[in-house]
N, C-alpha and C positions, 0 to 999 in steps of 0.2 A: 443656328438657322435650320428650320425643318426642311428636309429634302423630299421632294415629291416627284414621282415619275408618272407621266400620263401617256398611256398607250392608246392612240386613236385621237386625232386632233380634227375631228369633224366639227359640226355645229356645237354639240354639247361639250366635247373635249376642249375646244378652244375657249369656251366660256369659263370652264373650270381653270384652265391654265392661266388666263388673264386675271381672274379673281384671286387665285392663290398667290400669284406673283405680287399683286397689289397689296395683299395682306402680309407680305414679308417673307413668304416661303421661297426657297430656291427650287425652280421647276425645270425638269428636263422632259422633253417631249419626243415621241417617236410615232410615226405613222408610215405604213408601207407605201402610201400614196406620196410620191416625191413632190407633188405640187402643193402639199400642205406643209405648214410650218413644223419643222422638227429641229431640235437643238442637240440631239445626241447622234452619234455615228451609227448606232444600231439599237434595236430594242433591248438587247442585253446590257449595253452601256447605259441606257436610260435607267434601268431598274437597279443596277448594281450599287449597293450602298444606300438606296433610298429608304426613308422611314416608311413611306406609304407609296404603293403603286396603285394607280387608278386605271382600270381597263374600261375604256369608254368606246368600245367597238360595236359593230352590229353583233347580235347574238350568234349569227352564223360564223363569225370570226373569233368568238370568245375562246373556244378550245385551242385553236392554233396560236392565239396570243399567249395563253398561259403556258402551253407546251414550249413555245419559242423562247421563253425567258426563265423557265424553271431552273435551268442550270446556273443562273445568276442570282437566284433568291437564296436567302438564308435566315437564320434565327434573328428575331427582333424586328423583322419586317412584316408589314401588313399588305397583303395583296387583296384589293377590293375590286369586285366585278360589278359595274354599274349598268350592265346590259339587261334589257327586258327579255327574260327567257323562262323556261319551265323550271320548277324546283329541281327536277332530276338533273338538269344541266348544271345548276349551281352546285349540286352535290358532287358531280363529276369534276368540276373545276376545283373544288376543295380537295378532292382526292389527288389532284395533280400538284397542288400548291403545298399542302401541309407536310408531305414527306420531306420537303426541302428544309423544314424548320421554320418557315414563315407561317403566319396565321392567315386565315381567309375570312373576308367579310363579303357577305351577300348583300348588296345595296340595291334597294328598289326606289327609283325616283318617282315621286307622286305628282309631278306637274311638269309642264314643258320647261326646259332649261333656259332658252333664250329669254332675256328680260329678267331672269331671276339669278342665273349663274349659280354660285356657291350657296345661295340662299334657297335653292330649290328644296322643298320638303322631301325628306328621304327616311326610309326605314333601313336598319342594318341588323343582320343576324349573323351567327356563325362565330368561330373561334376568335376572329379579329375584330368583331364589332365594337367592343368596348374600347379597345386601343385606337381604332379609327376615330371614334367620337372624342377620345381624350386628346388626340393630336390635332384633328381638323376642326373640332368644335370651337376652340378659341380663335381660329382663323376665320370663322364665320359660317362654317358648314352647318346647315339646318338638318341634323341627323338625329334620329331617335332610335335607340337600340331596343330590340324586342327579343323575347325569349325564343329559343329554338335554334337549331343548327342551320347550316347552309340550306337554303331553300325556303325558310320560313318567311323572309322578307319578300322573295319572289312570289310566294303564294298569295300574300296580301295584295301585292301589286296587281296580279292577274284577276283576283276577285273583284277588285275595284275597276279593272279594265272592262269586265263584262258589262257593268253599268255605263261607264263613260263611252265606250265604243258603241254600245247598243243605242245610247241616246244619240250619238253622232249619226248612226245609220238611219235612225228614225227621222232626224232632222233633214238629212240629205234626201231621203225618199219623199218626204212630204213636200219639200221645196221643189223637187223635180216635178212632182205631180201638179203643184200649184202653178209652175211655169207653163205646163201644158194646158192648164185650165184658164190661164190668163190672169191669175191673181197672186203672182209670186211676191210682189212688193207688200201686199197686204199681209200675207202669211208670214213673211220674214219679220215684219214689224210686230205682228201679234206674238210670235214665238219669242222675239227679243224682249218684249214687255214681260213675258213670263219668266224667262231664265237669265235675261241680261244680254245685251248685244255682244259684249266681249266674249262670253262663253259660247254663244251661238256661232260667232265667226271662228272661234278656235275649233269648235267641233267640225264645222263644215270645211274650212280651209285646211285645218290640220289633217283631216282625212285625205283630202286631195293631194297635199304636198308629201305626206308620209305614208301613203297607202301601202307601198311594198313592205316597209318595215312593220306596219301594223297588221298586215296579213299574218306574218309569223307570230306576232304577239297574240292574236286571237286564235291561231292554231294551238299555241301553248295553253291558252285559257280553256279551249274545248277539251284538251287532254286532261287538264286539272279537274274540270267539272266531272268528266266521265270517271276519273279516279275516285272522286268524292261521292259517286252515285247519283249525280244530278244531271238530267238531260240538258245538254247545252243548246237550247233552242235559240236564245237571244245571241249567245256568243257565236253560234254557227251562222246566224243571219248577218251579224256584223262582219264576220269574216267574208261571207259571200259578197256583201256590199263593197268591201274594200278591194276584193279581187276584181270586181267590175271596174273600179276606178284605176287599177293597175293597167288593165287592158285599154 
């Protein structure tokens, strides 16, 4: 039986835990929030002996999560970080994990996890990417490995985020203006005909519900574009729009 440890049992982590257990894996979970479901006595107990460790925390907690379990990791294990963060952070995580003998997989989730769970499309890069796909692919994980070390998958996710979060910011602003103009229903229906109502609702509602997390995502996207020599006009505007929704 495949042994899986999941660090972080929020919305996404819980979906992965449920789907992996249903697929026949033995799943151990840990979350510092005692109100969430956790089956291990500690983070170290969760990861000790696991074939794959999935870190599904907020990006701000990713370093602490890896440092906290490094002493319990060893050869033959894969530590996979599924958080949306800058490529530099993924490389920093790899530098914590790989000296333990475990391999590291930078995993970028390319769609919302609720409703998809383990089938959420994902890219994986880094020293543990191939092993992650070998172990979790047969259990139903929709993961595609890509060339490059830790940070390559994160880079692709952030490049995609510039478009998706930029489109969300445009939809939110135009609908807000239409509300003020007294034609919000018309504009909502018109945009929905162009891009589909499910996508429109996901863009607008997702921004509202996850604004705080997405601010950090777009900060990382702005940093990436600047490093690539591209002025982050749309990414910066999307970040500002999300910051407004946090307030």
